[in-house]
N, C-alpha and C positions, 0 to 999 in steps of 0.2 A: 223640412229634415231630409235631410240624406245621408249618410255615408258614415249610419248607422251600426258598430260592431256588433251587437246583439240584440235582438228583439223577445222578449217574452209575451208570449199574448193571452191574457188571461182571461181572454171572450171565446174565441174558439168559433166554430161557425162557420154556412157558407161564404163571407168571406177576406176568411186567412191570408188568402194573397195578399190585397190590400198595402200588405207590411213588404212586400220582394220592392218596391221602387227605393224605399230607404236604406233597405240592409245594404251594406256596398258589399261586392264580388266578395268572399270568400269570409263573409261572415256567418249568424248562425239566427233562428228563430226554434224558441223551448214556446210550446204551448201544451198549457196546459188539462187546456179539453179538447175535441176532436175537430178539427177544420180542414176546409178545403184553401190548396196552397200552391197551386201549381206546380209540383212538382219538376216536372220537367223544365221550363221556364230555369225555376230553383235551383235545381241540377245542372242548368248553360250557364251560370256565373257563380257557378261554386260556392252557394250557398248550403249549411245543411242544418239539418232539424234533429239538435241530440236530444235523447229523454235517458230517464233513470226512476231508477223506485222514490217517490217521496218522502221523504220523512224527520220527523221534528227535529229539533235540531238548536239548541237552547244555544250556544256558544257560537254557531250560524247568524242566526238571529242575534247578538248583541256586534257578531261584527259586522253585518249589513242594519244596525242600527247606527252602530258607528259612521260608516262610510256615509248615509245619508247625510249625521250631522255635521262630516265634515264639505260634503259638497262635492265629493266625488262620485255617486248614484244619486241622481235626481228623480227625484219621485213625479211623472205630470198629473197634476191634481187639477179638476174644472172648476167645485167650491168645496164647501164643507160647510155643513149645517150639524148642528147640536140634535141631537137625537130627539127630543124633544118637534122639532122639525120637519120630522122625516118627511110630511107629506107633501111640504116645499121641496123639498129636496128629488123625489116626484115629479115634481112639477118639472121641475128645472131639469128631466134628463125625458122628460115627453119632449122639452123644447126643443131637443136634439140639440146637433153640429158643438158636440160638448170639447172638449181643448184636455181630454186626463181625465181621471176617475173622477165622480162623485162619494164622499168620505163624509160617516156619521158619523160625530165625534161622542163618544159613550163616553166619554168623564171632564168633566169643563177644565175651562184653561189652566193653567198652572198647576193643576193638579196629574197633569201627565206625567209619560214615559218620555226622554231623548224623542227616540223615533215618531212623537206625535209630536213634537214642537218645530219638524219636520216639514212638520204637513202645513204650518203658518201664513199659505201664503195664500188664501182666500178666500174669504165666508161671506156663508147669506146666503141668498137667493138671489147671484149671478155670477 
């Protein structure tokens, strides 16, 4: 993946700089947690780190769900497990080499909201 406009880093930590090679010059990285981002290197490429106060906004979340449903925003998922298989999800995380987030599905399929339907990429211990 290259030339990404914006990265939202939900992990943070000592390896936040790993996103620098994929963000295009002039792009942005929004860290949710503190991390090490090699800000001198980022500044040389015009990469910025906008921040702001996080607050709950139902209308914005509904708009985001619509963007996910339409395919304009893609959610990087590695795998989705039913909540009852949380131990299998942990085993998947321990194996490493994740290609996105691991999701624990709380609501059974067919009973979920539109945003959950966007997470139908992969299921199970894979």
